C-alpha positions as CSV (number, residue, x, y, z in Angstrom):
1,M,-13.3,-13.4,135.4
2,A,-16.4,-15.1,136.7
3,S,-17.2,-16.5,133.2
4,N,-13.8,-18.3,133.3
5,I,-14.5,-20.1,136.6
6,P,-15.1,-23.8,135.9
7,N,-17.6,-26.1,137.5
8,V,-16.4,-29.0,139.7
9,E,-16.7,-31.6,137.0
10,D,-14.2,-29.6,134.9
11,I,-11.4,-30.1,137.3
12,M,-12.4,-33.0,139.5
13,V,-10.4,-36.3,139.5
14,K,-12.6,-38.9,137.8
15,N,-10.6,-42.1,138.4
16,V,-10.8,-41.9,142.2
17,A,-8.7,-44.1,144.5
18,S,-11.2,-45.4,147.0
19,A,-11.8,-48.1,149.6
20,T,-14.9,-50.3,150.0
21,L,-16.7,-51.8,153.0
22,P,-15.8,-54.0,154.6
23,G,-12.1,-53.0,154.5
24,S,-9.0,-52.8,156.6
25,R,-6.6,-50.1,157.8
26,D,-3.7,-51.8,156.1
27,E,-5.5,-51.6,152.7
28,V,-6.1,-47.9,153.1
29,L,-2.5,-47.2,154.4
30,S,-1.2,-48.9,151.3
31,I,-3.4,-46.7,149.0
32,L,-2.3,-43.5,150.8
33,K,1.4,-44.4,150.4
34,D,1.2,-45.8,146.8
35,K,-1.1,-43.0,145.4
36,K,0.6,-40.3,147.5
37,V,-2.8,-39.0,148.6
38,S,-4.0,-37.8,152.0
39,G,-7.4,-39.4,152.1
40,V,-9.9,-41.5,150.1
41,P,-13.7,-41.9,150.0
42,V,-15.2,-45.1,151.4
43,L,-17.9,-46.8,149.3
44,K,-20.7,-49.2,149.8
45,D,-22.6,-50.2,146.6
46,N,-20.7,-47.4,144.9
47,K,-22.3,-44.8,147.2
48,V,-20.1,-42.6,149.4
49,V,-20.6,-43.6,153.1
50,G,-17.4,-42.2,154.6
51,I,-14.0,-40.7,154.2
52,V,-10.7,-42.1,155.7
53,S,-7.6,-39.9,155.9
54,R,-4.1,-40.0,157.3
55,T,-5.4,-38.2,160.4
56,N,-8.0,-40.9,161.1
57,I,-5.2,-43.5,161.0
58,L,-2.7,-41.5,163.2
59,K,-5.4,-40.8,165.8
60,N,-6.5,-44.5,166.0
61,P,-3.2,-46.4,165.6
62,E,-4.6,-49.7,166.9
63,E,-7.9,-49.7,165.1
64,E,-7.9,-52.1,162.0
65,Q,-11.6,-52.0,160.9
66,L,-12.3,-49.4,158.2
67,A,-15.9,-48.9,159.3
68,L,-14.6,-47.7,162.7
69,L,-11.7,-45.6,161.3
70,M,-13.6,-43.6,158.7
71,T,-15.5,-40.4,159.1
72,R,-19.2,-41.2,158.4
73,N,-21.7,-39.2,156.4
74,P,-19.0,-37.0,154.7
75,I,-19.9,-33.6,153.1
76,T,-20.3,-34.1,149.3
77,I,-21.0,-31.8,146.3
78,Q,-23.1,-32.6,143.3
79,V,-22.1,-32.6,139.7
80,G,-22.8,-29.2,138.2
81,A,-21.9,-27.2,141.2
82,S,-19.6,-24.2,140.8
83,L,-15.9,-24.1,141.8
84,K,-16.8,-21.2,144.1
85,E,-19.3,-23.4,146.0
86,A,-16.6,-26.2,146.3
87,A,-14.1,-23.6,147.6
88,R,-16.7,-22.3,150.1
89,L,-17.5,-25.8,151.5
90,L,-13.8,-26.8,151.7
91,Y,-13.0,-23.6,153.6
92,E,-16.0,-23.2,155.9
93,K,-16.2,-26.9,156.8
94,N,-12.4,-27.1,157.2
95,I,-12.1,-30.2,155.1
96,R,-9.6,-31.1,152.3
97,R,-11.7,-33.2,149.9
98,L,-15.2,-33.3,148.5
99,P,-16.6,-36.4,146.9
100,V,-18.6,-35.4,143.8
101,V,-21.8,-37.4,143.5
102,D,-24.8,-37.7,141.2
103,E,-28.4,-37.2,142.4
104,N,-28.4,-40.8,143.7
105,G,-25.3,-40.3,145.8
106,R,-23.1,-42.4,143.5
107,L,-19.5,-41.4,143.3
108,E,-18.6,-39.5,140.1
109,G,-15.3,-37.9,141.1
110,L,-13.3,-36.1,143.8
111,I,-12.3,-32.5,144.2
112,T,-9.6,-31.5,146.7
113,T,-8.2,-28.2,147.9
114,A,-5.2,-28.9,145.7
115,D,-7.4,-29.2,142.7
116,V,-8.9,-25.8,143.4
117,I,-5.5,-24.3,144.0
118,G,-4.5,-25.6,140.5
119,A,-7.4,-23.6,139.1
120,I,-6.5,-20.5,141.0
121,A,-3.0,-20.8,139.6
122,D,-4.4,-20.2,136.2
123,F,-6.3,-17.0,137.3
124,D,-4.7,-13.6,137.5
125,I,-5.4,-12.8,141.2
126,E,-2.8,-10.1,141.9
127,T,-3.9,-9.6,145.6
128,P,-0.9,-9.8,148.0
129,I,-1.0,-12.8,150.3
130,G,-0.2,-10.8,153.4
131,D,-3.9,-10.4,154.2
132,F,-4.5,-14.2,154.1
133,L,-1.8,-15.6,156.3
134,S,-2.7,-18.0,159.0
135,S,-2.6,-16.3,162.4
136,H,-1.2,-19.3,164.3
137,V,2.0,-21.0,163.4
138,Y,3.2,-24.1,165.2
139,V,7.0,-24.7,165.0
140,L,9.0,-27.9,165.6
141,W,12.7,-28.3,166.6
142,D,14.7,-30.3,164.2
143,Q,15.8,-32.7,167.0
144,T,12.2,-33.6,168.0
145,P,11.7,-37.4,168.0
146,L,9.2,-38.6,165.4
147,P,6.6,-39.9,167.8
148,V,6.6,-36.5,169.5
149,V,6.3,-34.8,166.1
150,S,3.2,-36.8,165.4
151,I,1.4,-36.2,168.7
152,S,2.5,-32.5,168.7
153,M,0.9,-31.9,165.3
154,D,-2.2,-33.8,166.4
155,L,-2.6,-31.7,169.5
156,A,-2.0,-28.5,167.7
157,D,-4.4,-29.7,165.0
158,V,-2.0,-28.8,162.1
159,K,-1.2,-30.7,158.9
160,A,2.2,-29.1,158.4
161,C,4.9,-27.4,160.5
162,P,8.0,-25.3,159.8
163,V,11.1,-26.8,161.4
164,I,13.8,-24.7,163.0
165,D,17.3,-25.6,164.3
166,S,18.9,-24.5,167.6
167,N,19.9,-21.2,166.1
168,L,16.2,-20.5,165.2
169,N,16.9,-20.7,161.5
170,L,14.2,-22.2,159.3
171,V,15.6,-25.5,158.0
172,G,12.6,-27.5,156.7
173,I,8.9,-28.3,156.6
174,I,7.1,-31.5,157.9
175,S,3.6,-32.5,156.8
176,D,1.4,-35.3,158.0
177,R,2.2,-37.0,154.7
178,D,5.9,-37.2,155.8
179,V,4.8,-38.7,159.2
180,V,2.6,-41.4,157.6
181,G,5.3,-42.2,155.1
182,S,7.6,-43.1,158.0
183,S,5.1,-45.3,159.8
184,I,5.3,-49.0,160.2
185,I,2.9,-51.7,161.1
186,E,3.9,-53.5,164.3
187,D,2.4,-56.8,165.3
188,R,2.7,-58.1,168.8
189,V,1.1,-60.8,171.0
190,E,-0.5,-59.9,174.3
191,K,-1.7,-62.1,177.1
192,S,-4.9,-62.0,179.1
193,D,-5.4,-64.2,182.2
194,M,-9.0,-65.3,182.9
195,S,-9.8,-67.0,186.2
196,A,-12.7,-69.3,187.0
197,G,-12.7,-68.2,190.6
198,D,-14.6,-65.2,192.0
199,D,-12.8,-62.6,194.1
200,D,-16.0,-62.4,196.2
201,D,-15.7,-66.1,197.1
202,S,-13.8,-66.1,200.5
203,W,-13.0,-69.8,200.1
204,T,-11.2,-69.3,196.8
205,W,-7.5,-69.2,197.5
206,E,-5.2,-67.5,194.9
207,S,-3.1,-70.7,194.7
208,M,-6.2,-72.8,194.0
209,R,-7.9,-70.6,191.4
210,D,-8.3,-72.2,188.0
211,T,-6.6,-69.8,185.6
212,M,-6.7,-69.8,181.8
213,S,-4.4,-67.6,179.7
214,I,-5.5,-66.3,176.3
215,Y,-3.0,-65.0,173.8
216,Y,-4.1,-62.7,171.1
217,S,-2.5,-60.7,168.3
218,V,-2.5,-56.9,168.2
219,S,-1.6,-54.8,165.2
220,S,-0.9,-51.1,165.4
221,V,0.7,-48.2,163.5
222,K,4.0,-47.2,165.0
223,L,6.5,-44.4,164.4
224,P,10.3,-45.2,165.0
225,N,11.8,-43.7,168.1
226,D,15.2,-43.4,166.5
227,K,14.1,-40.9,163.8
228,F,13.8,-37.2,164.3
229,A,12.2,-34.2,162.6
230,K,15.3,-33.5,160.6
231,D,15.3,-37.1,159.2
232,I,11.9,-36.7,157.5
233,M,11.5,-33.0,156.9
234,V,11.6,-31.5,153.4
235,S,14.6,-29.2,153.4
236,D,14.5,-27.9,149.8
237,L,12.2,-25.1,150.8
238,I,9.9,-23.0,148.5
239,S,9.1,-19.7,150.2
240,A,7.2,-16.5,149.6
241,T,7.0,-13.0,151.0
242,K,4.0,-11.0,152.2
243,I,3.8,-9.1,148.9
244,S,3.7,-12.2,146.8
245,T,0.4,-12.5,144.9
246,V,-2.3,-15.1,145.3
247,S,-2.0,-16.7,141.9
248,S,1.8,-16.7,142.0
249,C,1.8,-18.7,145.3
250,A,-0.9,-21.0,143.9
251,R,1.4,-21.7,140.9
252,K,4.3,-22.5,143.3
253,M,2.0,-25.0,145.2
254,K,0.8,-26.6,142.0
255,R,4.2,-27.1,140.5
256,A,5.8,-28.4,143.7
257,R,2.6,-30.4,144.8
258,I,2.7,-28.8,148.3
259,D,0.0,-27.4,150.4
260,Q,1.9,-24.8,152.5
261,I,4.6,-22.2,151.9
262,P,6.7,-20.6,154.7
263,V,6.5,-16.8,154.4
264,V,9.8,-15.1,155.2
265,D,11.1,-11.5,155.5
266,S,14.0,-9.9,153.5
267,D,16.5,-11.7,155.8
268,G,14.9,-15.1,155.3
269,K,13.4,-15.2,158.8
270,L,10.1,-16.9,159.3
271,E,7.1,-14.6,159.4
272,G,4.2,-17.0,159.0
273,M,2.8,-19.8,157.0
274,L,0.6,-19.6,153.9
275,L,-1.7,-22.7,153.7
276,D,-3.4,-23.7,150.5
277,R,-6.8,-23.2,152.2
278,D,-5.9,-19.5,152.8
279,L,-5.9,-19.0,149.0
280,L,-9.5,-20.2,148.8
281,I,-10.7,-16.9,150.5
282,P,-10.2,-14.6,147.4
283,L,-11.9,-17.1,145.2
284,I,-14.9,-17.4,147.5
285,H,-15.3,-13.5,147.5
286,M,-14.7,-13.1,143.8
287,E,-17.5,-11.2,142.2
288,E,-19.9,-13.0,139.9
């Protein structure tokens, strides 16, 4: 099996969607939506200086400058590294993408958790997934307003949530991709009053104070209040059971281009969530 494990350059994406400094939030948001990706490397002189993701944008909705949005000094991996090393970094550092660089730090490609899952799908790892399920599952009600969905997922530090109805039935899945896809850019004008008088000057009356008003534009990412979890969730669910195998679940994720699968019992009731990163564990421990 080890001899069939590729290196990172064998499966990495070579034509990488990226942003460059200086850049703007709107430019990145457009790339994320158009390319249907969750994050992109940020370049300066073709060298990787940062990563900007959906999470960066959702956590800083009023920040427009790319340099202030991005995560600086991202973890990278060099051309020639093994797929197991990439899986180890993705899992241990709890990240979803690794820029692949040459010895001078120039971008050569990008490898994501999804790329590694695609490789695992081609292996024959027959281990049941029951031992790799995430221990914590955060669930959303289908009537939860969209802004509350966003802040709930942020506070719970999850990228995807199963959605249940009032009868506790599993009815859908919501990911941060769905949340960003529903976001809008809102521009508004705000006013700031600046006075020439000093509050410490006892002789300065409020009515006599020389006041100047400054109007300035503020742009921010907003989520509509009139949409609910049920309006953006994916309801055509792909599920698994605890006895499903690692490679079979990887194939499901690869075919459907998803990064999580709800795990249900024989009655279809939710038992847990299998995240794509959970499937990295058996690859990391695969014997050489």
